[in-house]
C-alpha positions, 0 to 999 in steps of 0.5 A: 247635478252630476260633477263635471268630468274631464279627460285630460291627455296623459301629458297634463296628468303627469304635471301633477307627479312629484317624485321624492327623489327628484324634489329640489331641496331649499334651505333659504327663503325665511328669516330664521333659516340662517340661524343654527337652530333654524336650519332646515330644507323644504322639499316643496311638493304642491305649492301656492302663491306668496301672500299679497302683503309684504309684511308676511311670508309664505309658510315654505318661504319665497324660494322653495319652488313647488314641483307641482305649481300649476294647480290651485288646490287650496293647500300646499304640501312640503316635506321638511328635513331637519337635523336633530336640534333644529326646526323653526322658530315660534310663528303663526299662520292665517290658516290651518297647518298640519304635520305628519311625521315621516322619519324620526321624532318631532316636537311640536310646541305651541303657546296656550292659555296656561303657557307653552304646550307640546306634543311629540310625534313619532312615525306616522303621527299627525297633528293639526294646528288651528289658525293663529296659534303660535307654534314651532317644530323641532326634530328631536331624533332623525331615526335609525341610520339617518342624519335628518328627520322628515316631516310632512307639512300641509298648509291650508290656502292658495296664498297663506300668510305666516309671521314670526312671533316677537321673540323669534324676531328678537332672536333673528336680530340678535343673531344678525348683530352677532354676525356683524360683530364677528365679521 
């Protein structure tokens, strides 16, 4: 049986365009983004819905609005900007998460049977992380004449769930207590 063919008007086709120079940067929406080591910006390209369970977060947070949000593609795509030394705390996903280094050098770390493992990504290196494996990423180097590194994150699913590890929640709560004491 042949695949269905559609011929939409140009206006409909252009709803799928996301120009990098016009993407909105979102630096909030996840609990660890307030921490010095968790500061990052999402430039959400192709989005998905929030998970239905309030116990989980969306991988790109609940405030990063997608430039292309009308399609249910089965995955989400977002650029992630970080200064060296920053990234995300240890977390896991209910779906596959993949990374492509666009600028700089990045560390991807995960929890494994023999302890934590890691890999460094350079320009255009790609890494896929399986479902349920606790992982984190950190910008190691921004690249020549740059202040931030750029990583492309792609997450499977139309409403994928993510959760921070117990150690990440400890760090978040510790930071909140420090902020309350110094206020």
